[in-house]
C-alpha positions in Angstrom: 150.3 22.9 52.7 147.4 24.6 54.4 146.2 21.4 56.3 149.6 20.2 57.2 150.7 23.6 58.5 147.6 23.9 60.6 148.0 20.4 62.0 151.6 21.2 63.0 150.5 24.4 64.9 147.7 22.4 66.6 150.2 19.8 67.6 152.7 22.3 69.0 149.8 23.9 71.1 148.9 20.4 72.5 145.4 20.4 70.9 143.7 17.1 70.1 143.3 16.8 66.3 142.6 14.3 63.6 143.6 14.6 60.0 141.7 13.0 57.1 143.6 12.8 53.9 142.7 11.0 50.7 146.1 9.5 49.7 145.4 9.3 46.0 143.7 12.7 45.6 145.8 15.1 43.4 146.9 18.3 45.1 149.1 21.3 44.2 151.4 20.5 47.1 152.6 17.3 45.4 154.3 19.4 42.8 154.7 22.7 44.6 157.9 24.6 43.8 158.0 26.1 47.3 159.3 29.5 46.4 158.9 32.6 48.7 159.6 35.5 46.4 159.2 39.1 47.7 158.4 40.5 44.3 156.4 38.8 41.6 154.7 39.2 38.2 155.3 41.1 35.1 155.3 44.4 37.0 157.6 43.1 39.7 155.2 44.2 42.4 155.6 43.5 46.1 153.9 40.3 47.1 150.8 40.7 49.4 151.7 41.1 53.1 155.3 39.9 52.3 156.9 41.8 55.2 154.6 39.9 57.5 154.7 36.5 55.7 158.5 36.1 55.4 159.4 36.2 59.1 156.5 34.0 60.1 157.4 31.5 57.4 161.1 31.5 58.5 160.2 30.9 62.1 157.6 28.2 61.2 159.8 26.1 58.9 162.8 26.4 61.2 160.7 25.1 64.1 159.8 22.1 62.0 163.4 21.6 60.9 164.7 21.6 64.5 161.9 19.4 65.8 162.1 16.8 63.1 165.8 17.0 62.4 165.3 17.8 58.7 166.6 20.5 56.3 163.8 22.0 54.2 164.1 25.8 54.3 166.8 27.4 52.2 167.9 30.9 51.1 167.3 31.3 47.3 169.3 33.6 45.0 166.9 34.9 42.4 167.8 36.5 39.0 165.2 37.8 36.7 166.1 38.2 33.0 164.3 40.9 31.0 162.6 39.5 27.9 162.2 42.9 26.1 163.3 46.5 26.5 160.1 47.4 28.3 161.0 44.9 31.1 164.3 46.8 31.7 162.5 50.2 31.7 160.0 48.9 34.3 162.8 47.5 36.5 164.7 50.8 36.4 161.6 52.6 37.5 160.9 50.1 40.2 164.4 50.3 41.9 164.0 54.1 42.2 161.0 53.4 44.6 162.2 53.5 48.2 159.6 50.9 49.1 161.6 48.4 47.0 165.1 49.3 48.1 165.5 46.2 50.2 164.5 43.8 47.4 166.8 44.5 44.5 170.4 44.6 43.7 171.6 46.8 40.9 170.5 46.0 37.4 173.0 43.8 35.4 173.3 45.1 31.9 173.2 42.9 28.9 175.9 40.3 29.0 176.9 41.0 32.6 178.0 38.1 34.8 177.3 35.4 32.1 176.3 32.0 33.3 175.0 30.4 30.1 171.4 31.8 30.0 170.6 33.9 26.9 170.8 37.5 28.0 169.5 40.0 25.4 168.2 42.8 27.6 169.9 42.5 31.0 168.7 41.1 34.3 168.1 42.1 37.9 168.9 40.1 41.1 166.2 39.9 43.7 167.1 39.6 47.3 165.5 37.7 50.2 164.1 34.8 48.2 163.6 31.5 50.0 162.8 28.0 49.0 160.8 25.3 50.9 161.5 21.8 49.8 157.8 21.0 49.9 157.9 17.3 48.9 160.4 16.6 51.7 158.3 18.7 54.1 155.1 16.8 53.2 156.8 13.4 53.5 158.3 14.2 56.9 155.1 15.7 58.3 153.0 12.8 57.1 155.4 10.4 58.9 155.2 12.5 62.1 151.4 12.7 62.1 151.2 8.9 61.5 153.6 8.3 64.4 151.3 10.4 66.6 148.2 8.4 65.5 146.7 11.6 64.1 146.4 10.7 60.4 143.5 8.8 58.8 144.2 8.1 55.1 140.8 8.1 53.6 138.4 10.5 51.8 136.4 12.7 54.1 132.7 12.9 53.1 131.4 16.2 54.6 127.8 15.1 53.8 128.2 12.5 56.5 128.9 14.9 59.3 126.4 14.9 62.2 126.1 17.9 64.4 126.0 17.2 68.1 125.3 20.3 70.2 128.1 22.8 69.4 130.4 20.0 68.0 130.4 17.4 65.3 130.6 13.6 64.9 132.0 11.8 61.9 131.8 8.1 62.1 132.6 8.2 65.8 135.3 10.9 65.5 134.2 13.9 67.5 135.4 17.5 67.1 134.6 20.9 68.4 135.8 22.5 65.1 136.4 21.3 61.6 138.7 23.0 59.1 138.5 22.2 55.4 141.7 22.6 53.4 140.5 21.1 50.2 142.0 23.3 47.5 140.5 22.7 44.1 138.3 19.9 45.4 136.1 22.1 47.5 133.2 21.4 45.1 132.6 18.1 46.9 131.9 19.9 50.2 128.2 20.9 50.7 129.3 23.5 53.3 131.9 25.3 51.2 131.2 24.3 47.6 130.6 27.9 46.5 134.0 29.2 47.5 135.2 31.5 44.7 138.1 29.3 43.8 139.7 29.4 40.3 141.7 26.3 39.4 145.0 26.9 37.5 146.8 23.9 36.2 150.6 23.9 36.3 153.0 21.4 34.8 156.5 21.0 36.1 159.5 19.1 34.7 162.4 17.6 36.6 165.4 17.6 34.2 169.1 16.9 34.0 171.3 19.1 31.9 174.3 17.4 30.4 176.8 20.3 29.8 175.6 23.3 31.8 176.1 23.9 35.5 174.1 26.9 36.7 174.9 28.2 40.2 172.2 27.2 42.8 169.3 29.6 42.6 166.2 30.6 40.7 166.3 32.0 37.2 163.2 33.7 35.6 162.8 34.1 31.8 159.2 33.6 30.8 159.2 30.6 33.2 161.4 29.7 36.1 164.4 27.4 36.2 165.5 26.2 39.6 169.0 25.0 39.8 169.3 22.5 42.7 172.9 21.6 41.9 173.2 18.5 44.0 176.8 17.8 43.1 176.2 15.0 40.6 178.0 14.4 37.3 175.1 16.0 35.6 172.9 18.6 37.3 169.3 18.5 38.5 166.9 21.3 37.7 163.2 22.0 38.0 161.5 23.8 35.2 158.0 25.4 35.4 155.4 26.1 35.6 152.8 26.2 32.9 149.7 28.3 33.6 146.3 27.1 32.4 143.4 29.1 34.0 140.3 27.1 34.6 141.8 23.7 33.9 141.1 21.1 36.6 142.6 18.1 34.7 145.4 16.8 36.9 146.9 14.6 34.1 150.3 15.9 32.8 149.9 17.8 29.6 152.0 17.0 26.5 151.3 20.5 25.2 152.5 22.1 28.4 155.6 19.9 28.3 156.4 20.9 24.8 155.9 24.6 25.7 158.3 24.3 28.7 161.0 22.6 26.6 160.7 25.4 24.0 161.2 28.0 26.7 164.2 26.0 28.1 165.9 25.9 24.7 165.3 29.7 24.3 167.0 30.2 27.7 170.0 27.9 27.1 170.3 27.3 23.4 168.6 25.1 20.7 171.3 22.4 20.9 170.8 21.9 24.6 171.3 18.3 25.8 169.0 17.3 28.6 167.0 14.4 30.1 163.5 14.7 31.5 163.3 12.6 34.7 159.7 13.4 35.7 156.7 15.3 34.4 154.1 16.3 36.9 151.1 18.6 37.2 149.1 20.1 39.9 146.0 22.3 40.3 146.6 25.6 42.1 143.5 26.9 43.9 143.5 30.6 43.6 141.1 33.6 43.8 140.3 36.5 41.5 142.5 38.9 43.5 145.2 36.2 44.3 144.6 36.6 48.0 143.9 33.4 50.2 140.7 32.7 51.9 140.2 32.0 55.6 136.4 31.7 56.1 134.0 30.8 58.9 130.8 29.2 57.7 127.9 31.8 57.9 125.6 29.4 59.8 127.9 27.0 61.6 130.5 28.9 63.6 132.6 25.8 64.2 133.2 25.1 60.5 136.1 26.8 58.7 137.8 26.7 55.3 141.3 27.7 54.3 141.8 27.8 50.6 143.0 29.9 47.6 146.7 29.7 48.4 147.5 29.5 44.7 151.2 29.5 43.9 152.2 31.1 47.2 151.3 28.3 49.5 154.7 28.1 51.2 154.4 31.8 52.2 150.7 31.8 53.0 150.3 28.6 55.0 152.2 29.6 58.1 150.3 32.9 58.3 146.9 31.4 57.8 147.4 28.6 60.3 148.5 31.2 62.9 145.3 33.1 62.2 143.2 30.0 62.9 145.0 29.4 66.2 144.2 33.1 67.1 140.6 32.5 66.1 140.0 29.6 68.4 142.1 31.0 71.3 141.0 34.6 71.3 137.7 34.4 69.3 139.1 36.9 66.8 136.7 38.3 64.2 139.4 38.4 61.5 138.1 35.8 59.1 
């Protein structure tokens, strides 16, 4: 998400750029849910810079939609189910805070507006959610960059960079600036190997439910269930994501799969009939304070890194790519 978003902005600004992308290297974007949620976490706190991030993301993705003739940015109804009485108490306190007045609809008491999800303590609808269809976005951007002759599908070896004056040469490709968007793979980069990135593995299941049709939207109850509702005879959903801090193994986990299935049955009933279509995993690169990194190398002012987008890449990427454009055009010190 970070690299593709930056490349798109460079393209729109008519800069010359080259993308190096290892086609078989695992990345979080390959399984990213693509949610932009204004309030997150157990305490339902306002997401970092969300009032800035949401309008920038909307403008950014709608520009891509219009330019490429695709549909990847969607409004997303969100309903969060309380899993204990304390959840409900926290929510009642939260909605009294004027700062959150724009984000919540009134609390739905236990059993209100039933749709088939187990509802023991009530729920709360969250406004202004959005969903980016990240797999479709990545596929279309990749095709576009290829058509422009800007994409080289091979592993980039930063140790082979040769500095030439104020610029760089990599096997004959010359550049004034180089931006590394390597996620959890930053350890292979001698310039940015010490970035304080924490890998968090997440497994996601694509499933079909046989007898239940949930309205399109996102439902939280310990984990999220995304109803895509594509109008088929049975209905496609995504379920996720597991959360394993410090795990960099990109192979799908049987244990995580079983845990997600247990949560699904707790949500919709033990006799639930479903088929699992795909089981995928990705490594989220995050930071201790869950804020992304935009860093200029301390010795080489033409080397940068964008990293640490975690589970909020769809919201962070448009903002961070804009920051970089500002950096090179206005020599901003915000980095």
